[in-house]
Every structure is written in C-alpha cells, then in structure tokens.
N, C-alpha and C positions, 0 to 999 in steps of 0.2 A: 504494500500500500504506500503510495506517495502522498506526502503532505507538503503542500507548497504555501509558503508565506505569501499572502496576496496584498494585505492592507494593514496599515497602522492608523489608528484613530488618535488624533491630537486634539485634546479639549482646549477650547478658547472661549473667552467671554465676548470678544469683539471680532466677529467673523470678517467684517469689512476691513478692519485694520490688519488682521492676519492675512487676508487675501492679498492686500496691497504688498505685504512683505513677500509672500510666496510668488507673486507675479514677477518679482525682480529676478527670479531664477530662470525664467523662460521654460519652465517645465510644462508638459502637456496638461491643459485644463480639461479634465474628462467630464465633469459635471458641476453645476452650481444650482442646487435645488433649495428653494425656499418653501417653508411650510407655515402652518398656522402659528400665531403667537410669537413670531420672530425666529422660529426654528430655522436653521440653515445648515446645509452640508455642502462643502466645496471639496472636490476630489481632484488630486494632482498625481501625475506619474513623473518622477524624476527622469531626466534624459538618460537613456541606456538602462533603466531599471525595469525588471519584470514586476516588482512590487510597487504599491502606491501608498499615498497618504490621504487621509480625509481630515480636514479641519472642520470642527462643528461646535456649536454652542448648546447642544442638547442630545447628542447621540450616546453619550456616556455620562455616568455620574461622577467620573474622575474630576478633580479640581482643575480648572483652567491652568495651563502651564505646568502641569505635574508630570508630563512624560519626559523621562530621562534616558539617555543612552541609546538613541536611535542612530544607528551607524549608516553613514554614506561612504561606501568603498570607492576609492579613486586610485588611478594609476600613478599619479604624481601629486602628493599632498601639498607641495609648495605651489604648484601651478593652480590647484583647486583653491587653496587659501587666498592666493592673489586674485583669482576670479571673484570669489565671494567678497573680499574686501573692496574690490573695484566696483562692486554693485552697491557700495555704501553700507554694508552689513558688518557689524562689529564681530570680530573673530580673534581667537587667541593666536599667538605665534605658534609655529610648529614645535612640537615637543615629543619626547619619548620618556617612558618611565625608567628611572635609574635602575630599578630592580628588574626591569624587563616586564612584560605583561601588558595589560590593558589599563586605561584610566579608570580610576574610581572616584568617589566623592572627595577623597583626600587629594589635595594638590601638592603636598610636600612629596619630594622625590621625583618631581617632574624636572627633566633636564631640557633646556632649550636646544632646538635643532633637530636634525634627523637622527634616527636610531643608528648606532654604530654599524658601519658597512651597509647602511641603508637597508637593513634587514626588513624583509617583507612582513607585514602585520604590526609593526611596532612604532610607526611614526603617526602622529595625530595632530589635529587642531579641532577646537570646539567653538560652536556658536549656538545662540539661542534665538528663537523667534520672539516677537514682541511680548508674548505671554509668559515666556520662560521655558517653553518646551526645548529640550536640548538635543542637538545633533553633534555627533562625533565623526569627523572625517578620519578615515583610516586608510593608509597607503598599503595596497596589496599589489605586488608586482609578480610574485610567484606563489601560487596556491599550495597549501598542504596537500599531500597525496590523497586522491579520492575526491577532492573538491573541484568544482567546475568554475 
C-alpha cells in the first residue's frame, strides 16, 4: 500500500494577508474558495512539488500560525535563500547544526554557513509566513539510498 503526502493545512487568521504573502512565490494557485461567515480556503502547489499547501481560517482548529517544521527541499539553499529574500521575505542566513542533524526549536548550536563539505541534508534556512507558520529550507543534492 502506498501512502502519498498530498496536502498540509496552514491555519491563518487573515487569509487575504496570507494570500498576498504566498502570491510572492509565484506558486500555482489551485483554488480560492470562499464560504459562509468569512470561511476561506486558498490552495497552492509549490513549483516542482507533488504536495500542496492550503491556507485557511477555519479548516482546522489549530491556532493560526502554529504549524512548524514544514520542509521545502531545494537543490541549492543559498540560491533559494537569495530568491526568497529578493521577494522581500525575511529569512535566516544559511546554517547547519554543529552536532549534525536537523533544526529544532533550540537555536544554540547552529553554525553559520553551509554544512561541512556541503553534505546533503544538513544545510538550512528558515522563514515564517505573516502568521508565524514556519518553513525550513533544506538542501538535498544526493538522496539517501531508496529515496527518490
């Protein structure tokens, strides 16, 4: 049985403000549905991604801005970071974890720059949408065995 990740719901309080933010990425806008009482769902698919995101003000009972650790995998984290910053979006500098591994809520141990030998999976940059939903850029140039 295959299970494919299709969609991540990002809770927001102000859909119009969030939409203006996500429009900066030039991602494919798949749907913008408005319902009764101000309910709204906006569906985007990031360029090159088989999975999508939905921003909504009522699709989930999660607090607006509470989504953390949504990974966007890129071939070149420095170029992706520059692209995002060039769109006027605040983003951290590129970093790697001093102990190796992936970022956590703790920021101590982060080392500026690319991972040693530019090791695949270990260089990152982080940005948030206007509500505080967090995205982590992760550079992957060579996949672990068995990964596509």
